[in-house]
Residue frames as a rotation matrix with the C-alpha (Angstrom) as fourth column:
MET 1
0.153 0.784 -0.602 148.45
0.000 -0.609 -0.793 130.98
-0.988 0.121 -0.093 135.39
THR 2
-0.291 -0.351 -0.890 150.25
-0.836 -0.360 0.415 131.10
-0.466 0.864 -0.189 132.04
PRO 3
-0.991 -0.070 0.118 149.55
-0.009 0.892 0.452 127.41
-0.137 0.446 -0.884 131.23
ILE 4
-0.266 0.963 0.031 145.85
0.617 0.195 -0.762 127.98
-0.740 -0.184 -0.647 131.85
ILE 5
0.200 0.289 -0.936 145.82
-0.418 -0.839 -0.348 130.98
-0.886 0.461 -0.047 129.53
PHE 6
-0.652 -0.499 -0.571 147.60
-0.729 0.205 0.653 128.96
-0.209 0.842 -0.498 126.82
LEU 7
-0.848 0.418 0.327 145.19
0.400 0.908 -0.124 126.05
-0.349 0.026 -0.937 127.29
PHE 8
0.104 0.928 -0.357 142.26
0.345 -0.371 -0.862 128.43
-0.933 -0.033 -0.359 126.93
LEU 9
0.020 -0.187 -0.982 143.81
-0.715 -0.690 0.117 130.12
-0.699 0.699 -0.148 123.89
PHE 10
-0.894 -0.399 -0.205 144.64
-0.432 0.643 0.632 126.82
-0.121 0.654 -0.747 122.13
SER 11
-0.565 0.769 0.299 141.15
0.535 0.617 -0.577 125.52
-0.628 -0.166 -0.760 122.92
ILE 12
0.266 0.662 -0.701 139.60
-0.153 -0.689 -0.708 128.51
-0.952 0.296 -0.082 121.17
PHE 13
-0.297 -0.461 -0.836 141.78
-0.895 -0.170 0.412 127.95
-0.332 0.871 -0.362 118.09
GLU 14
-0.972 -0.137 0.189 141.22
-0.087 0.964 0.250 124.20
-0.216 0.227 -0.950 117.96
PHE 15
-0.351 0.918 0.186 137.47
0.643 0.381 -0.665 124.34
-0.681 -0.114 -0.724 118.33
GLY 16
0.166 0.353 -0.921 137.17
-0.388 -0.835 -0.390 127.37
-0.907 0.422 -0.002 116.05
PHE 17
-0.574 -0.447 -0.686 138.91
-0.805 0.153 0.573 125.57
-0.151 0.882 -0.447 113.20
ALA 18
-0.931 0.282 0.233 136.92
0.277 0.959 -0.055 122.40
-0.239 0.013 -0.971 113.88
PHE 19
-0.062 0.966 -0.253 133.66
0.341 -0.218 -0.914 124.35
-0.938 -0.143 -0.316 113.85
ARG 20
-0.099 -0.061 -0.993 134.65
-0.779 -0.616 0.115 125.98
-0.619 0.786 0.013 110.54
ASP 21
-0.902 -0.290 -0.321 135.14
-0.428 0.706 0.564 122.52
0.063 0.646 -0.761 109.01
TYR 22
-0.679 0.719 0.149 131.87
0.496 0.598 -0.629 121.27
-0.541 -0.353 -0.763 110.50
LEU 23
0.144 0.741 -0.655 129.97
-0.118 -0.645 -0.755 124.17
-0.983 0.186 -0.006 108.93
ALA 24
-0.364 -0.372 -0.854 131.75
-0.866 -0.202 0.458 123.69
-0.343 0.906 -0.249 105.59
VAL 25
-0.989 0.038 0.144 130.69
0.073 0.967 0.245 120.03
-0.129 0.253 -0.959 105.46
GLY 26
-0.249 0.966 -0.062 127.05
0.549 0.088 -0.831 120.95
-0.798 -0.242 -0.552 106.09
ASN 27
0.172 0.269 -0.948 127.12
-0.491 -0.810 -0.319 123.72
-0.854 0.521 -0.008 103.49
SER 28
-0.701 -0.540 -0.466 128.79
-0.672 0.281 0.685 121.42
-0.239 0.794 -0.560 100.96
THR 29
-0.850 0.426 0.309 126.18
0.443 0.896 -0.014 118.66
-0.283 0.126 -0.951 101.26
ARG 30
0.078 0.925 -0.373 123.32
0.367 -0.374 -0.851 121.16
-0.927 -0.071 -0.369 101.05
ASP 31
0.012 -0.134 -0.991 124.76
-0.734 -0.674 0.082 122.88
-0.679 0.727 -0.106 97.98
GLY 32
-0.909 -0.395 -0.134 125.48
-0.388 0.684 0.617 119.51
-0.152 0.613 -0.775 96.35
ALA 33
-0.592 0.758 0.274 121.97
0.611 0.644 -0.460 118.22
-0.525 -0.105 -0.844 97.06
ARG 34
0.221 0.667 -0.712 120.38
-0.078 -0.716 -0.694 121.40
-0.972 0.209 -0.106 95.68
GLU 35
-0.309 -0.415 -0.856 122.41
-0.867 -0.247 0.432 121.08
-0.391 0.876 -0.283 92.48
ALA 36
-0.990 -0.049 0.135 121.63
-0.005 0.951 0.310 117.37
-0.143 0.307 -0.941 92.14
SER 37
-0.274 0.962 0.006 117.93
0.514 0.152 -0.845 118.08
-0.813 -0.228 -0.535 92.68
VAL 38
0.305 0.364 -0.880 117.82
-0.419 -0.779 -0.467 120.83
-0.855 0.511 -0.085 90.06
ALA 39
-0.557 -0.604 -0.569 120.00
-0.782 0.151 0.605 118.96
-0.280 0.782 -0.556 87.54
GLY 40
0.450 0.868 0.211 117.61
-0.749 0.495 -0.440 116.01
-0.486 0.040 0.873 87.73
ASN 41
0.559 -0.141 0.817 118.32
0.268 0.963 -0.017 113.49
-0.784 0.228 0.577 85.00
VAL 42
0.845 -0.358 -0.398 120.69
-0.530 -0.456 -0.714 115.44
0.075 0.814 -0.576 82.77
THR 43
0.733 -0.554 -0.395 123.78
0.276 0.773 -0.571 113.51
0.622 0.309 0.720 81.73
ASP 44
-0.292 -0.949 0.122 126.24
0.295 -0.210 -0.932 115.67
0.910 -0.236 0.342 83.67
ALA 45
0.674 0.658 0.336 124.18
-0.126 -0.346 0.930 115.96
0.728 -0.669 -0.150 86.89
ASP 46
0.791 -0.416 -0.448 126.90
0.602 0.403 0.689 114.41
-0.106 -0.815 0.569 89.06
TYR 47
-0.247 -0.872 0.422 129.55
0.884 -0.381 -0.270 116.60
0.397 0.307 0.865 87.44
ARG 48
-0.028 0.334 0.942 127.49
-0.029 -0.943 0.333 119.67
0.999 -0.018 0.036 88.33
THR 49
0.910 0.395 -0.130 126.94
0.073 0.155 0.985 118.31
0.409 -0.906 0.112 91.83
LEU 50
0.355 -0.863 -0.358 130.68
0.934 0.309 0.182 117.85
-0.046 -0.399 0.916 92.36
ARG 51
-0.400 -0.480 0.781 131.36
0.546 -0.809 -0.217 121.40
0.736 0.340 0.586 91.14
ALA 52
0.421 0.632 0.651 128.81
-0.218 -0.626 0.749 122.76
0.881 -0.457 -0.126 93.64
ILE 53
0.919 -0.143 -0.367 130.41
0.392 0.439 0.809 120.75
0.046 -0.887 0.459 96.45
GLN 54
-0.015 -0.992 0.122 133.87
0.969 -0.045 -0.244 121.92
0.248 0.114 0.962 95.39
ARG 55
-0.221 -0.007 0.975 132.79
0.126 -0.992 0.022 125.58
0.967 0.127 0.220 95.55
ALA 56
0.688 0.611 0.392 131.07
-0.304 -0.248 0.920 125.14
0.659 -0.752 0.015 98.91
SER 57
0.883 -0.371 -0.287 133.99
0.462 0.587 0.665 123.25
-0.079 -0.720 0.690 100.44
ALA 58
0.439 -0.747 0.500 136.63
0.232 -0.443 -0.866 125.84
0.868 0.496 -0.021 99.50
ALA 59
0.482 -0.226 0.847 137.11
-0.767 -0.576 0.283 126.66
0.424 -0.786 -0.451 103.20
LEU 60
0.957 -0.114 0.266 138.25
-0.053 0.836 0.546 123.10
-0.284 -0.537 0.794 103.95
PRO 61
0.084 -0.990 -0.112 141.99
-0.739 -0.137 0.660 122.44
-0.669 0.027 -0.743 104.05
ASP 62
0.145 -0.122 -0.982 143.38
-0.883 0.431 -0.184 120.35
0.446 0.894 -0.046 101.18
GLY 63
-0.595 -0.454 -0.663 143.30
-0.296 0.891 -0.345 116.61
0.748 -0.009 -0.664 101.71
THR 64
-0.832 0.276 0.481 140.55
-0.477 0.086 -0.875 116.56
-0.283 -0.957 0.060 104.31
ILE 65
0.204 0.941 -0.269 137.65
-0.972 0.161 -0.173 115.32
-0.120 0.296 0.947 102.16
GLY 66
-0.532 -0.372 0.760 137.40
-0.418 0.897 0.146 111.58
-0.736 -0.240 -0.633 102.59
ARG 67
-0.837 0.337 0.430 134.43
0.535 0.665 0.520 110.54
-0.111 0.666 -0.738 100.49
ILE 68
-0.558 0.745 -0.365 131.39
-0.706 -0.658 -0.263 112.01
-0.437 0.111 0.893 98.76
VAL 69
-0.831 0.360 0.425 128.43
0.448 0.885 0.129 109.77
-0.329 0.297 -0.896 97.99
VAL 70
-0.549 0.758 -0.352 125.55
-0.835 -0.516 0.190 110.62
-0.037 0.398 0.917 95.65
PHE 71
-0.984 0.151 0.099 122.82
0.136 0.981 -0.140 108.08
-0.118 -0.125 -0.985 96.38
ARG 72
-0.364 0.931 -0.014 119.20
-0.158 -0.048 0.986 107.19
0.918 0.361 0.165 95.67
ALA 73
-0.943 0.099 0.318 117.33
-0.322 -0.035 -0.946 107.82
-0.083 -0.994 0.065 98.89
THR 74
-0.666 0.738 -0.109 114.06
0.681 0.661 0.315 106.12
0.305 0.135 -0.943 99.77
GLY 75
0.541 0.836 0.093 112.64
0.717 -0.516 0.468 109.30
0.439 -0.186 -0.879 101.29
PRO 76
0.488 -0.328 0.809 113.52
-0.209 -0.944 -0.257 112.55
0.848 -0.043 -0.529 103.02
ASP 77
0.596 -0.233 0.768 114.54
-0.798 -0.067 0.599 110.80
-0.088 -0.970 -0.226 106.26
ALA 78
0.939 -0.258 -0.230 116.59
0.170 0.924 -0.341 108.01
0.300 0.281 0.911 104.68
THR 79
0.516 -0.856 0.022 120.18
-0.373 -0.202 0.906 107.31
-0.771 -0.476 -0.424 105.58
VAL 80
0.154 -0.566 -0.810 123.05
-0.973 0.058 -0.225 106.66
0.174 0.823 -0.541 103.22
PRO 81
0.939 0.102 -0.328 123.51
-0.084 0.994 0.068 102.91
0.333 -0.036 0.942 102.67
SER 82
0.680 -0.704 0.207 126.45
-0.371 -0.086 0.924 101.96
-0.633 -0.705 -0.320 104.88
ALA 83
0.376 -0.544 0.750 128.00
0.717 0.684 0.136 99.96
-0.587 0.487 0.647 102.02
CYS 84
0.703 -0.064 0.708 128.29
0.550 -0.581 -0.599 103.20
0.450 0.811 -0.373 100.02
THR 85
0.879 -0.357 0.316 130.35
-0.464 -0.790 0.400 104.83
0.107 -0.498 -0.860 102.75
THR 86
0.313 -0.787 0.532 132.97
-0.525 0.324 0.787 102.06
-0.791 -0.526 -0.312 102.81
SER 87
0.269 -0.154 0.951 132.89
0.461 0.887 0.014 99.86
-0.846 0.435 0.310 99.71
THR 88
-0.268 -0.338 -0.902 134.43
-0.699 -0.576 0.424 100.31
-0.663 0.744 -0.082 96.28
SER 89
-0.728 0.038 0.684 132.90
0.299 0.916 0.266 97.12
-0.617 0.398 -0.679 94.86
ALA 90
-0.887 0.389 -0.248 130.96
-0.418 -0.450 0.789 97.71
0.195 0.804 0.562 91.63
ALA 91
-0.477 0.739 -0.477 128.34
0.432 0.669 0.605 95.12
0.766 0.082 -0.638 92.63
VAL 92
-0.352 0.302 -0.886 127.75
0.908 -0.119 -0.401 96.78
-0.227 -0.946 -0.232 96.02
LEU 93
-0.786 0.002 -0.618 127.58
-0.008 -1.000 0.007 100.31
-0.618 0.010 0.786 94.61
THR 94
-0.820 0.526 -0.224 125.22
-0.271 -0.011 0.963 99.24
0.504 0.851 0.152 91.80
ALA 95
-0.382 0.692 -0.612 122.95
0.712 0.643 0.282 97.35
0.589 -0.328 -0.738 94.21
ASN 96
-0.181 0.264 -0.947 122.74
0.863 -0.419 -0.282 100.42
-0.471 -0.869 -0.152 96.47
SER 97
0.480 0.371 0.795 122.37
0.792 -0.573 -0.211 102.96
0.377 0.731 -0.569 93.64
CYS 98
0.845 -0.248 -0.473 125.20
0.109 -0.787 0.607 105.19
-0.523 -0.565 -0.638 94.76
ASN 99
0.604 -0.716 0.350 128.12
0.376 -0.131 -0.917 106.95
0.703 0.685 0.190 93.09
VAL 100
0.721 -0.447 -0.530 131.22
0.546 -0.104 0.831 107.41
-0.426 -0.889 0.169 95.23
TYR 101
0.649 -0.516 0.560 133.66
0.219 -0.578 -0.786 110.26
0.729 0.632 -0.262 94.70
LEU 102
0.224 -0.682 -0.697 136.90
0.937 -0.047 0.347 111.36
-0.269 -0.730 0.628 96.28
ALA 103
0.468 -0.092 -0.879 138.40
0.042 -0.991 0.126 114.85
-0.883 -0.096 -0.460 96.32
ASP 104
-0.647 -0.760 0.064 140.53
0.054 0.039 0.998 113.84
-0.761 0.649 0.016 93.31
ASP 105
-0.304 0.614 0.729 137.30
0.926 0.371 0.074 113.53
-0.225 0.697 -0.681 91.31
PHE 106
0.483 0.372 -0.793 136.96
0.223 -0.928 -0.299 117.32
-0.846 -0.032 -0.531 91.38
ASN 107
-0.283 -0.728 -0.624 139.55
-0.527 -0.426 0.736 117.18
-0.802 0.537 -0.263 88.59
VAL 108
-0.482 0.179 0.858 137.64
0.603 0.778 0.177 114.75
-0.635 0.603 -0.483 86.38
ALA 109
-0.970 0.057 -0.235 136.61
-0.206 -0.706 0.678 116.38
-0.127 0.706 0.697 83.10
LYS 110
-0.181 0.982 -0.054 132.95
-0.731 -0.171 -0.660 116.89
-0.657 -0.080 0.749 82.25
GLU 111
0.092 0.178 -0.980 133.36
-0.928 0.371 -0.020 114.61
0.360 0.911 0.200 79.23
ASP 112
-0.797 -0.479 -0.368 134.29
-0.316 0.850 -0.422 111.72
0.515 -0.220 -0.829 81.54
PHE 113
-0.627 0.703 0.335 130.78
-0.272 0.206 -0.940 111.64
-0.730 -0.681 0.062 83.00
GLY 114
-0.295 0.595 -0.748 127.94
-0.950 -0.098 0.297 109.92
0.103 0.798 0.594 81.17
CYS 115
0.381 0.560 0.736 127.37
-0.760 0.643 -0.095 106.51
-0.526 -0.523 0.670 82.80
ASP 116
0.543 -0.235 -0.806 129.61
-0.597 0.567 -0.568 104.48
0.590 0.790 0.167 80.49
PRO 117
0.830 -0.174 0.530 130.79
-0.382 0.515 0.767 101.35
-0.406 -0.839 0.361 82.38
THR 118
0.820 -0.540 0.188 133.43
0.550 0.656 -0.517 100.38
0.156 0.527 0.835 79.82
PRO 119
0.322 -0.786 -0.528 137.05
0.401 -0.392 0.828 101.30
-0.857 -0.479 0.189 80.46
ASN 120
0.450 -0.154 0.880 138.00
0.866 -0.165 -0.472 103.90
0.218 0.974 0.059 77.86
PRO 121
-0.379 -0.756 -0.534 140.53
-0.275 0.643 -0.715 104.34
0.883 -0.124 -0.452 79.55
ASP 122
-0.996 0.092 0.017 138.47
0.008 0.260 -0.965 104.39
-0.093 -0.961 -0.260 82.80
PRO 123
-0.287 0.958 0.020 134.79
0.884 0.257 0.391 103.67
0.369 0.130 -0.920 83.45
ASP 124
-0.215 0.289 0.933 132.68
-0.065 -0.957 0.282 106.76
0.974 0.000 0.225 84.08
PRO 125
-0.961 -0.277 -0.021 132.45
0.005 0.057 -0.998 107.63
0.278 -0.959 -0.053 87.79
ASP 126
-0.523 0.831 0.189 128.65
-0.788 -0.388 -0.478 108.08
-0.324 -0.399 0.858 87.67
ARG 127
-0.565 0.230 -0.792 127.86
-0.542 0.620 0.567 104.62
0.622 0.750 -0.226 86.28
PHE 128
-0.938 0.142 -0.315 126.43
0.304 0.773 -0.557 103.04
0.165 -0.618 -0.768 89.47
TRP 129
-0.001 0.965 -0.261 123.39
0.729 -0.178 -0.661 105.35
-0.684 -0.191 -0.704 89.66
CYS 130
-0.670 -0.321 0.669 123.27
0.737 -0.389 0.552 106.96
0.084 0.863 0.497 86.27
PRO 131
-0.756 0.376 -0.536 121.73
-0.064 -0.857 -0.511 110.46
-0.651 -0.352 0.672 86.35
THR 132
-0.703 0.512 -0.494 119.72
-0.656 -0.197 0.729 109.71
0.276 0.836 0.474 83.20
ASP 133
-0.539 0.506 -0.673 117.94
0.383 0.859 0.340 106.93
0.750 -0.075 -0.657 85.15
ARG 134
-0.919 0.194 -0.343 116.67
0.264 -0.344 -0.901 109.32
-0.292 -0.919 0.265 87.82
ILE 135
-0.216 0.940 0.266 112.91
0.958 0.151 0.244 109.69
0.189 0.307 -0.933 87.89
VAL 136
-0.921 -0.175 -0.347 111.91
0.237 -0.961 -0.144 113.29
-0.308 -0.215 0.927 87.24
SER 137
-0.632 0.766 0.117 108.33
-0.033 -0.178 0.983 112.87
0.774 0.618 0.138 86.04
VAL 138
-0.615 0.426 0.663 105.62
-0.786 -0.388 -0.480 113.94
0.053 -0.817 0.574 88.47
GLY 139
0.343 0.897 -0.280 103.21
-0.879 0.411 0.242 111.18
0.333 0.163 0.929 87.43
THR 140
0.427 -0.235 -0.873 105.60
0.029 0.969 -0.247 108.36
0.904 0.080 0.421 88.30
GLY 141
0.964 -0.112 -0.242 106.87
0.244 -0.001 0.970 109.64
-0.109 -0.994 0.027 91.65
LEU 142
0.646 -0.747 0.158 110.06
-0.486 -0.562 -0.669 111.63
0.589 0.355 -0.726 91.85
ASP 143
0.288 -0.674 -0.680 113.35
0.655 0.657 -0.373 110.18
0.698 -0.338 0.631 93.09
TYR 144
0.978 -0.208 0.000 115.06
-0.131 -0.618 0.775 111.46
-0.162 -0.758 -0.632 96.20
VAL 145
0.430 -0.903 -0.018 118.74
0.298 0.161 -0.941 112.26
0.852 0.399 0.338 95.79
GLY 146
0.970 -0.142 -0.197 121.05
0.173 -0.165 0.971 112.22
-0.170 -0.976 -0.135 98.77
ILE 147
0.350 -0.920 0.178 124.52
-0.166 -0.248 -0.954 113.65
0.922 0.304 -0.239 99.27
TRP 148
0.967 -0.180 -0.181 126.73
0.226 0.275 0.934 112.26
-0.118 -0.944 0.307 102.02
MET 149
0.467 -0.847 0.254 130.17
-0.163 -0.365 -0.917 113.62
0.869 0.386 -0.308 102.76
SER 150
0.827 -0.325 -0.458 132.96
0.558 0.374 0.741 112.70
-0.070 -0.869 0.491 105.14
VAL 151
0.496 -0.685 0.534 135.74
-0.176 -0.681 -0.711 115.10
0.850 0.259 -0.458 106.17
ARG 152
0.411 -0.480 -0.775 138.65
0.873 0.452 0.183 114.50
0.263 -0.752 0.605 108.53
HIS 153
0.722 -0.214 0.658 139.65
-0.283 -0.959 -0.001 117.44
0.631 -0.186 -0.753 110.71
ASP 154
0.161 -0.762 -0.628 143.12
0.779 0.489 -0.393 117.06
0.606 -0.426 0.672 112.24
TYR 155
0.941 0.134 -0.311 143.73
0.319 -0.657 0.683 119.01
-0.113 -0.741 -0.661 115.42
ILE 156
0.619 -0.722 0.309 146.68
-0.208 -0.531 -0.822 121.38
0.757 0.444 -0.479 115.22
THR 157
0.050 -0.634 0.772 148.04
-0.946 -0.278 -0.167 121.05
0.320 -0.722 -0.614 118.76
GLY 158
-0.274 -0.095 -0.957 147.08
-0.059 0.995 -0.082 117.43
0.960 0.034 -0.278 119.47
MET 159
-0.870 -0.064 0.489 145.91
-0.469 -0.201 -0.860 118.47
0.154 -0.978 0.144 122.93
PHE 160
-0.076 0.944 0.320 142.45
-0.847 0.108 -0.520 117.06
-0.526 -0.311 0.792 122.27
GLY 161
0.381 0.117 0.917 143.47
0.221 0.952 -0.213 113.99
-0.898 0.283 0.337 120.30
SER 162
-0.627 -0.690 0.362 144.60
0.475 0.029 0.879 113.57
-0.617 0.723 0.310 116.73
GLY 163
-0.913 0.353 -0.206 141.39
-0.396 -0.645 0.653 114.76
0.098 0.678 0.729 115.10
ILE 164
-0.326 0.895 0.304 137.73
-0.052 0.304 -0.951 114.15
-0.944 -0.325 -0.053 114.40
THR 165
-0.931 0.113 0.348 135.72
0.365 0.214 0.906 113.03
0.028 0.970 -0.241 111.38
PHE 166
-0.455 0.817 -0.354 132.66
-0.428 -0.549 -0.718 115.04
-0.781 -0.175 0.599 110.37
GLU 167
-0.866 0.305 0.397 129.90
0.500 0.561 0.660 113.46
-0.022 0.770 -0.638 108.29
ASP 168
-0.486 0.767 -0.419 126.76
-0.378 -0.617 -0.690 115.06
-0.788 -0.178 0.590 106.93
THR 169
-0.723 0.375 0.581 123.84
0.671 0.582 0.459 113.98
-0.166 0.722 -0.672 104.75
THR 170
-0.498 0.660 -0.563 121.35
-0.488 -0.750 -0.447 116.09
-0.717 0.052 0.696 102.85
ILE 171
-0.710 0.369 0.600 118.42
0.627 0.719 0.300 114.57
-0.321 0.589 -0.742 100.94
LEU 172
-0.460 0.599 -0.655 116.13
-0.531 -0.777 -0.338 116.41
-0.712 0.193 0.675 98.52
LYS 173
0.323 0.633 0.703 113.46
0.414 0.573 -0.707 115.34
-0.851 0.520 -0.077 96.09
VAL 174
-0.717 -0.538 0.443 114.51
0.604 -0.163 0.780 115.67
-0.347 0.827 0.442 92.45
GLU 175
-0.428 0.542 -0.723 112.87
-0.389 -0.833 -0.394 118.70
-0.816 0.113 0.567 90.85
PRO 176
0.335 0.617 0.712 110.24
0.450 0.559 -0.696 117.75
-0.828 0.554 -0.090 88.27
GLN 177
-0.726 -0.582 -0.365 111.33
-0.128 -0.407 0.904 118.17
-0.675 0.704 0.221 84.67
GLU 178
0.309 0.797 -0.519 109.25
-0.755 -0.127 -0.643 118.65
-0.578 0.591 0.563 81.56
GLN 179
-0.227 -0.330 0.916 109.13
0.178 0.911 0.372 115.52
-0.957 0.248 -0.148 79.45
């Protein structure tokens, strides 16, 4: 009887913590997409987006965020280009119009954003889909901005495996800006 009670108790803990991480990933992508949509084509749009994701993901344990992708979506039902979720190649990221960030990029200074591809000392992290290139004029058709995020949840007891990876995508149309 005691092993069954412990199994039940550990199951509640494991799935409770996993569900917390699952909800945090969804909230983080939604908050990031809202910020990216409102920021539009301002120079520090991706910086603002990362700050919104950082605030929304505060419930996640340190070291669990795998990758954050800010990408140009073709519409509200688009999917993140698979190359953006795995590649670090400049040619691939440029061709797919996506900026890739890691949790360490939460510490990048605002001044380090601005789409500059030259190393001074490092290229700007938002250079592959520069925020200033985002279409925000109603007459020309607004861009869709997508946020994709991957988080690894490690199980505490190991009774259900080593862990699970949660991924979520949120896509919004960029808010129109006055020109």
